[in-house]
N, C-alpha and C positions, 0 to 999 in steps of 0.2 A: 513289329510291321517292318521291319529292314529284312531286304532279303539278299542285297548287293548284286541283284541280275538287273542286266540292260534293260531297259523300255523300249520297245519294239514296235508300236503300232497300237494295237490292242491284245499284245504279247510280251512274253518276259524271255528274254534265253541269258545261259549262262556257259556256254560251251566250252570256253578256253579255259586256259591252265593257269594263268598269270592274271594275280589280281596285286589290288591298290589296297590301303589303309588310309583310316585319317589320323590325324595329328591332333591334339587337343590344346592349344596353349593355354589352356585355364587349368591343365592337372600337368601340362607337358609329358603327355606319355601316348602311345599310339593305342587308337582305340582297336576295341576288336572285332569288330566286322571288316569281312573281306570283300573288295567288291569286283566285280569280274569286268576284268577288261575283254574288250568287245573283240570279235577273232573277224577278219576279214571275211567270213559268211553274211555275219550279223550287220553289215558296215552294208554290205550291197544292200540285205534286206532290207535295213532302213532305208535307204534312199531311194529304190526299187517302189516300197511301200507311200513313201512320200509323194512320188513322179505318180502313182496312180492314183493316189489319194487326189493329186490336184486338178486332174481333169473333170472330177465334179465338186470342190471343195469351191474353186473361180467361180461356179457357179452359183453357189448361194448364196440366198438373200443376206443382204446388210442387215436386216433385224434376226436373221436366223445367226450369222458371226457374232451380234452384239447379245443375245441371249448364253449363246457359248462361253463369249470370254466374260459374263455373270459365272454362269456356271465355275468357271474355272475359280474366280475369287470365294465363291459358297462355297468350294472346296476345300481351297486352303485354311478359312477359316476354321471349317469344318473338323479340321486337323488337332487345331488346339493347343493344348502349352504342349506337347512331345515337340511341333515342329518347332516350336520357341526355344525348348531347351537343349534339343539337337543343334540349332544354329549356335547357340551360345556356346555349347561346348568343341563346337568345327572352326568356330572364328573368333574367341576370346572376348568377341563385343558385348558389352553390359545386357541384360532384359532388355531395363528401358527402351534403349536405343536398336535392337532387335524386334519388341513389342510397337515402337513406332515404325520403321523399315516395313514388317509383315502388313499394316495399314497404307503404308505407301504404298505395296505390292498390289493390292486389292484394288487402291482408288485409281492406280493407273488399267488395271484390267477394266473397270468402271467407265475411266474418260474415253479408251476408247471407242467401247459400246453408242456412250454416247455423239461421238464422233462417227461412227457408224449411221445412227438416227438421224444426226441431222444432215449429213449426206453430200455435201457441198464438197469433201474433201477430194471428191474424184472429179470437179474441176471440169465439170459437163460443160462441152463447145459446141454452138450448132451454126451454121450460117447455111441459112436453105437458099433453094435451086433458084436460081433466077433465068427462066430457059428465053426469057426473054431480052436478055442485055445484048448490047451490042457494046464490041463486032462478034463478042464470043460466049454463048450461054454460060452461065455459072453452074455448075455440079453441087448437088447438098455435100455438105460437109458435115461430120459429128467426129469429136475428137471426147476421149476422157480418158482416167487412169486406169490401168486392168493390173492384178497380179503378176508378179516376175514367173514365182515357181519355187520349189523347193528351198529353205533359208536356213543359212547354217548357221546357229550362236554357240558364240565362245562368252559364257559369265563372267563377271569380275570378282574379284577375290574378296575387297571390300565393301562390297553390299550384297551378301549373300543371300538376299530375297528381293529387293527389288532392280539388282542390274543381274540376278541369274535367269535359274529353270524358267519361271514364269515372269520377268521383268519386261523392262521398257521392251527390248527387242522382241521377244517372242512374242509379246503382248500386240503390237505394233504388224508385225510381220501378219501373225493372225488375222488382224481387223482388215488387213487389205488382201487376203484370200490365197494368202499363201499357206503350205504346210511346214512345219518347223522340225528339223533337226538340233538338239540341244547337245554340245559336246561338254559334259558334264566337267564341272572344276576340279580338280583333284584335293582342294584343301578342305570342300563341304562336302563328299559323294553322299553321306547320307539324308543334308536337308536336300539335296537334289532330287533322291527318291522318293523323299517323300513328299513334293513338290512333284515331282512330274508323275507318279502314281492319282493325285490329287488330276493331274491335267487329262490324265488318261480315264478316270469316271466319267469326268464332265466331258470329255468326247462320247462314250459312250452314251451317256444320260440323253445328249442332243442330237445323236441321229449322226453325229459325225464319222467320212470314211477313216476307215482304218487305215492308217500311217500318216492321220492329219500332225501327229506330236510322238517323235521319240526321244529317248536319251541315251547316249552312248558315253561308257565310260572307256578311259585309258588317258596314257599321258598325250599329250597338244603336240611333242614332237615326232610322232606316231602318228598314232589313230586321227589326232588332229590334223596332220596334215594330210591324210588317206583321204580326210573327207573332204577337205579342199578342194585338193586336186580330183574328184569324185564328180565326171561330167553332167550329173542329176544335180547335182547342187547349183542353183541358180543367183542366189548374193550370200552376201557372208555380214553378219550383228559380231562386233568385239569390243570387248570392254577391258584394259592391261595394259602391259609395260609397251615401250616404244621397241625393244629389240620382238616380242613375238607378233606385235603387231606387223612390223614392217616385213617377216618370215611370211605370216598369212597372205600378207595383200603381193608380196616376191611371187609369192608361189600360183597364187588364181590369175596373176598377168601372165605368167608363162601359161597356161592353159592355150588349149588348141583355140578352147573360145574363152577368152577372158570374161571375168565375172565382178561386179561392184564389189568392194569391199568398206563396208560404214566402219573405221577402226579408232574409238577414241582410244590415246595414247600417252595421255599426260600430259602434264602443264606446270609452269610456276607461279602463272596468276601472279604478275607484277601488280603492288600495290603504288599506286604515286601519291606522297603524301605531301602535300604541299604547304608554303612556310607559313600565311596566314594561321590555315588550319591548325598546323602544332603549334603556334604561337599562343593560340586561344587555349588549348587544350591537347597538348602531349603525352600529359601520364593518361588522362583518358583513353586515347587511343590507343595508348602503348597497352593498356589492360586489355583493351577488347581484341588487342591483334595478337598477345599474350595466350587467350582463351582460344583464340581463333587455329592460331598457330598447332593448339597441343590439342584440338575436338579432334577425339577420334585415334587421338596417338597421332596425328598427323596423315592420317591414311585416307585420305580426300582427294581427289581429281582436281579439288578447285583450293586445296590447303597454297595458302598466301607462301609462297617459298624467296619471294622476292618483293623487297619493299624499299623501293626507292625515294630519296629526300635530297635534299639543300645542306650543305654545310652552317652551322650555325648554333648558338645558344638552344633554343627549342628543339632543335634537332638531337643534340646532345641529352637535355633531360628525355625525350622519348625515349633513347638507346640507354639510356640510364636504369628507367622506370620499364622496361620491357625484360632487362637481362635481371631485374631485381624479382620477376613475376616469374619466367621460366627460370630461375635459380631453386623457386619452391616451388614449383610443379612437378608431382609425383611423377616419373616412370610406370608409363602405362604397356598395357597388355597390347603386343602386335599379333598380328592377323596365324603368321607362321615363322617359325624360325629361319627358313627363308628369305624371307620378307625382312625380320629382323637383322639378320647378318647381313645381309644387303643394306639396310640403313646405316648401320657403323662402319662398315666397308666405305659408304659412299659419302660420309661427311666426313671421312677423314682424307680420303682425295681432295673433296672441298678444301679441307684446313688448309692443304698440303701445296693450294694452286699460289702463284708467285703473284704477293701485294694480299693475301687472304690473312685477317687477322679472327680469332678464335676469341668472341665476345665473353661465350659462356659455353661449355658442355657437357651437358650431367654423367657420370658414368656409368660405361659401357654394362648390359643387362642382359646379353646375350643368350646367357645362358638361363636364365628365368623368360626370355623372351617376352622382355620388356623394350621400350624405348623412350631411353631419356631426353627432354629437349636439347636443344643445342641453337646458337647463336653466334652468324660469324658477320664481319663488316670487311668493306673492299671498297675502293676507291672507283670512280666512274672511269677516268681513263684505263685501269687494270680491268675493270669486264668488257670493256668494248673490244682490248687485244686479246683476250681470252674465252673464245666461245665455250671451252669447256665449264667455265663457271655457270653455263645454262641448263648444264644438266640436271633433270630433276633429281632431288633428295626427297624419296619416299619414307616419312615419316615427320617428328613433330620437331621439323629444322628450318629455318629461315636465313637469307643472306641479305644482309643490309648494307645499300650502295649508296656511295656520296659524292654527290657533284660537287664541286669547289663553287660553281655558281650555275647561275641561270641558263647560262650559254651552253652550257654542257650539255644539258638534258636532251635535247633532241636528236644528238648525234648519240646518245645511250639508248633513246627509245628506238631510235630507227634499226639500232642493232639486235634487238630482242627478236626474237626465233617466233612464232605461230603460236596462240596461245587459247584458252578457251576462256578465261575471264582477265579483264585488266579492270582495279577499283581505282577512284580518285578520293580522297579524303582532301575536301576544298572546302573554303565559304564561300560566299557570292564573289568575292575580291579577287580569291586563287581564281575563280574559274571564268576571269575575264582579264586575268594576266595571263594566266596559263592553256589560254584556247588553244595556239599552234599545238602544244605539247599534246594535248587533251585528244586533238585529231590525230596526231599521228599514232596514239597509243588505240584509238578506232580502229585502226587501221589494222592493228596486229592480235585485235579480237574477237569473239563471237560473242561473248557479252562484257559489258563496260554495266561498272556499279559505283552509285556514287552513295560518299559517308556511311557506308557498310561495311560489311566483310565478305567474301565471295564464295564461305562455306555457305553451303545450303545449296541447293536447286530447285527451285519450285516447278512442281508439276503441272501444268496446265496450257491456256491455248498459246500464248506468246512467246512462251520459253524457248529459247536459244541455247543449247548444249552441245557445242562444238565450236570447230575455228580454223583457222589457216592450219597446214602444214607447219611443224608434223605433232602437231595437239591433234590434229585427226587427219584421213586421208582423202576428206571430201568435205572443204569450206563450206559449201551448201547446205549440208545433213546437219541433224541435230539427233539425239541420243536420248532426249530426253523430253515432252509434251504433245500435242496434237499433231504436232508438223513431222512428228517421228515415223512416221505411217508413210507419208512419200518417199521413203529410202527404199522401201519394198514395193514399187508399181512405177509402171512405165505409160508411155501417151500411145493410146492406139488411136487412131482415123480412121473412120467409115466413110468413104463416099458412095452413094447414091444406095444406098443399104436400105431393103424391103421392110417396113416397118415390123414384121414378124419377126425379122432376126435382129433386131436393135435392142442392144442392153436397154432396161426398164430407165436408167438415168439419160438417155438418150430418145426415147419415143416423142412424140410430140406430144402424147397426154400430159406426162409427166407424172406418171402412177407414184412414184417416188415422194411426191411434193417436195422436192431442192430446189435451194436455186440455183440457175443454170445461166452464161452468159448466152444470149441469143442476138445476133446481131452486134456483137460487139456490148450490147447491156443487161444487166444481174436482175433476172426476176424469177418467179419461182410459174410468171404462166405455161400454159400450152403454146405449142407454135402453134401460127395461124397457117390457115391454109390458103 
């Protein structure tokens, strides 16, 4: 089922001599298939096809795009066990996790189909003409969101389905009316090809234009950068490391015409462990967080990498239980040898910082591509003085920061960089006593969680998966949930436009039956003449 070719619209291509191979962290061996690195001509062809496809795809009806997304979901499920088996082999993630992630991928596609059918996402807004207004008449003014153009998507290594080829970036960009080019992740090229072919089949079945989707293979530093700089690309979605995300962001902003880059670049996700909560249930909270820190071998962008507490007996009990729980947790398979190597390197760098105490560090098992848990401790004063302590350690590790007293807490929270999430473990008494500190934390994060763990991101209408820089490059955007579609659209205002040329969303009789804002009021009514 795997050819190793690039998928370019409705065609495949493999003209280049350079190839990539996948490495399986399960078998600790290189897999046999080769994947052709795209040539310059193939990259140009993919972008040219996408630009041509945009001319017609942007005009497709919401219903047609909804059917297309649902067809992609159906085709992904139809691959069956071969997709699950290949994804497990390339990622090292367990079958149960991948099976669940496949359903999340399908559910995201169906969510955006529902968003399209409901229709209000386009923010249709109408101010009718007032020809008799004095001293000057008002023209007829109508506004809505329209697609941007071809979108380049960089998949994530830690979610080889849900944040990958047919993941949230691709689903939301296609939903908004944009063709998509995926720069396949080098760690799971076989998984990518299986899913890319599913999208290709769905596009053909649904009568979509050739070029509405392509998948290109090759190194990010060369092929990826070439795509970023191509003038035909109009927006970018990225999930990965800060270094790679910033390289893409900076290259996109150096173009003759800069384009938006929606990069999610990781987070240490601070957890505020307030005193009354720990006094009531220190051991239970510690067990809960030991599981969260090691879930998926710590390879979540929402992993709780920073635990903040006040000095005291309850905190010491929490620390002792957490240390014990981590010490009996076996090392887990990591996604790639490179990620595993960097995990051990970064935790060693953390341990060497001034004032940092190693509470527990499981033995390095890099040769087996396995990550062992680790726990470190530092004072609030040392943490504030050393910005390097805010660097993400991607893996099953966490840093416990101890404030001597409550007066140190605001300064500590103010020192935090932007984060995807912040968590508050608190009783009702804590919430009242530490309200100012919680308010500071809210300013630092995109999502704040109360009395739970940050790992796990629900896909729905209210989810916000983004945050202030450096967690993301655009604090207003989310890469998960229905609002993700807004990243790949722009407002267009039409003034005194004839009815025959108006998009259906703005026509007087509201043929789509969607919610619109007319003269400032939300309504599904037609415009009164």
